[in-house]
C-alpha positions, 0 to 999 in steps of 0.5 A: 524329815523332822527336826526336834529342838531342845534347849537346856539352861547353861548349855547350847541348843541341840537339834535332833533328827527325827526319822520319818518313814512312810510306806506307800504302794507304787500307785499311791498319790502323795495326797493319799499318804497316811500320816499320824501328824495332828491336823492343824493349820497355822496362819497367817504365814508370814505373820505380824502381831499374832498367829492362829492355830486351828484344828481341822477337826471338830473334836477338842485337841489336848496337847502342847504348843511350843514356839522355838527360834532358829537357835532352838530356844523356847520362846512360847510354851502353852497347853492346847485345850480346844480346836483353836488358839490365837498367840500374841507375837508382839514380843517376837522379832522379825525372823524364822520360828518353828511351831511344834504342836504335840497331841495324842495323834502325834507331833507337827512342826511348822516353820513360820516367819515374822515380818 
């Protein structure tokens, strides 16, 4: 289950359910399921002053990275060009955030926590 957040100036944040369907045979193990999400690791989680986003491929990824707060407000928005990026998070308060990575391969949304 994925949720996509959007915020428009002057309007309350909106949360949209994005259905995700996976077909699997009766004998398919969970680690065998195919998925079109881009392959990235986000660490450390929980984090303090920065987070690193690292692609699981040697190919450079192109796309966007957006960080939302729990209300759906966009706090960080940047282009992704390469296999890794370090994001300074000094300006973020302690709390829960969502990192959305969108590439040609698909969209990945991961919850992260700032201590």
